[in-house]
C-alpha positions as CSV (number, residue, x, y, z in Angstrom):
1,M,15.7,30.9,-13.8
2,M,16.9,33.1,-17.0
3,R,14.4,35.9,-15.9
4,E,15.4,35.6,-12.3
5,R,19.2,35.7,-13.1
6,K,19.8,32.4,-11.3
7,I,21.9,30.8,-14.2
8,Q,25.6,31.6,-14.2
9,R,27.2,31.9,-17.5
10,V,31.0,32.6,-17.9
11,Y,33.0,33.2,-21.4
12,Y,36.2,33.9,-22.3
13,A,36.9,36.2,-25.5
14,L,39.9,37.4,-27.1
15,V,39.3,41.0,-28.2
16,E,41.1,43.5,-30.5
17,N,43.0,46.1,-28.7
18,C,44.2,46.6,-25.0
19,L,41.6,47.2,-22.5
20,A,43.1,50.0,-20.2
21,E,40.7,48.8,-17.1
22,T,41.5,45.4,-15.4
23,K,37.8,44.9,-14.8
24,G,34.6,46.4,-15.3
25,I,30.8,46.4,-16.0
26,L,29.5,47.1,-19.2
27,T,25.7,48.5,-19.3
28,H,23.8,49.2,-22.7
29,C,20.7,49.1,-24.1
30,L,20.5,46.3,-26.9
31,K,18.0,46.5,-29.9
32,R,17.5,42.9,-31.6
33,L,17.8,43.1,-35.5
34,P,17.4,40.3,-37.9
35,F,20.9,38.4,-37.5
36,R,22.5,41.1,-35.2
37,S,21.9,43.5,-32.3
38,E,22.8,47.2,-31.9
39,I,23.3,49.7,-29.2
40,T,20.3,51.9,-28.7
41,T,19.8,54.9,-26.3
42,P,18.4,54.4,-22.7
43,G,14.7,54.3,-22.7
44,S,14.2,53.3,-26.1
45,K,11.2,51.2,-26.6
46,E,12.8,48.3,-28.4
47,G,15.9,48.5,-26.1
48,K,16.6,46.0,-23.4
49,K,18.9,46.6,-20.7
50,S,22.1,44.5,-21.2
51,I,24.6,44.0,-18.5
52,L,28.0,42.2,-18.3
53,E,30.9,42.1,-16.2
54,Y,34.7,41.4,-17.4
55,Q,38.0,40.9,-16.2
56,V,41.2,41.0,-18.1
57,I,43.2,38.0,-18.0
58,E,46.1,38.5,-20.3
59,R,47.2,41.5,-22.5
60,K,49.3,41.3,-25.7
61,E,50.4,43.8,-28.1
62,K,47.2,44.0,-30.2
63,T,44.6,41.7,-28.2
64,T,43.3,41.0,-24.8
65,L,41.9,37.9,-23.3
66,I,38.9,38.5,-20.9
67,K,36.5,36.8,-18.8
68,I,33.1,37.6,-19.2
69,I,30.3,37.0,-16.6
70,L,26.8,37.6,-18.1
71,I,24.4,39.4,-15.9
72,T,21.7,39.3,-18.7
73,G,21.4,37.2,-21.5
74,R,20.4,39.1,-24.7
75,Y,20.8,38.1,-28.3
76,H,24.6,38.7,-29.3
77,Q,24.9,40.9,-26.1
78,I,28.8,40.0,-25.7
79,R,29.6,40.8,-29.3
80,A,27.6,43.9,-29.7
81,Q,28.5,45.5,-26.1
82,L,32.4,44.6,-26.7
83,A,32.2,46.2,-30.1
84,A,30.4,49.1,-28.9
85,T,33.1,49.7,-26.6
86,G,36.1,49.5,-29.1
87,F,36.9,45.9,-28.4
88,P,35.4,43.6,-31.2
89,I,36.0,39.9,-30.8
90,L,38.6,38.4,-33.1
91,G,37.0,37.1,-36.4
92,D,33.8,39.0,-35.6
93,K,33.6,40.9,-38.9
94,K,29.5,41.3,-38.4
95,Y,30.5,43.6,-35.3
96,G,33.7,45.3,-36.7
97,S,36.7,43.0,-36.3
98,T,39.7,43.7,-38.5
99,L,42.1,40.9,-37.0
100,P,41.7,37.4,-38.4
101,Y,40.8,34.5,-36.2
102,S,44.0,32.4,-37.0
103,P,44.2,28.5,-37.2
104,S,46.3,28.3,-33.8
105,L,43.6,30.3,-32.1
106,K,41.0,28.0,-33.5
107,K,42.9,25.0,-31.8
108,T,43.1,27.0,-28.6
109,F,39.4,27.7,-28.5
110,N,38.6,24.2,-29.4
111,S,36.1,25.5,-31.9
112,S,35.1,25.5,-35.6
113,P,36.1,28.7,-37.8
114,G,34.1,31.5,-36.4
115,I,34.8,34.0,-33.6
116,A,37.1,33.9,-30.4
117,L,34.5,33.6,-28.0
118,Y,34.4,30.5,-25.6
119,H,31.6,29.5,-23.4
120,S,33.3,28.0,-20.3
121,T,30.9,27.6,-17.3
122,L,27.2,26.9,-17.0
123,K,25.9,26.7,-13.4
124,L,22.2,26.4,-12.5
125,V,20.0,24.5,-10.1
126,H,17.9,21.5,-11.6
127,P,14.3,22.7,-11.5
128,V,13.1,19.4,-10.4
129,T,15.7,17.9,-8.2
130,G,16.9,21.1,-6.7
131,K,20.6,19.8,-7.3
132,E,23.3,22.1,-8.3
133,L,24.7,21.6,-11.9
134,L,27.9,22.6,-13.0
135,F,29.3,22.3,-16.6
136,H,32.5,23.5,-16.9
137,Q,35.7,23.5,-19.6
138,P,38.8,25.0,-18.1
139,P,40.0,28.2,-19.4
140,F,43.0,28.4,-21.8
141,S,45.9,30.5,-22.7
142,F,46.6,32.3,-25.8
């Protein structure tokens, strides 16, 4: 189902800077390295096409809350693609974040210390029963 893109995955991320576009699609080639991914040139032998859709939910002075729908599912894809476009996820020092992930945000994202990336929805069809399964945690505000 992953290869056939039949699993829907929705994430929310709080990113640095303010995205000018309300929505868009990011397409890059990603190369997996030990413990991270990096953008590579299209047609690169090691690179794999990586696509995600995003939509701005809310803008603040130095941050933007976005909804992300993964089209492909590469290692560290969201982190690498957002950082490459100048919008690293808060607290993600590995990919260039300079703003801290504050304790109040940790409560909002209902997670342990880390980065401001939240997996909200997973939707798929059970491979045996054919029943649609939906796992969803409602979005939040920041």
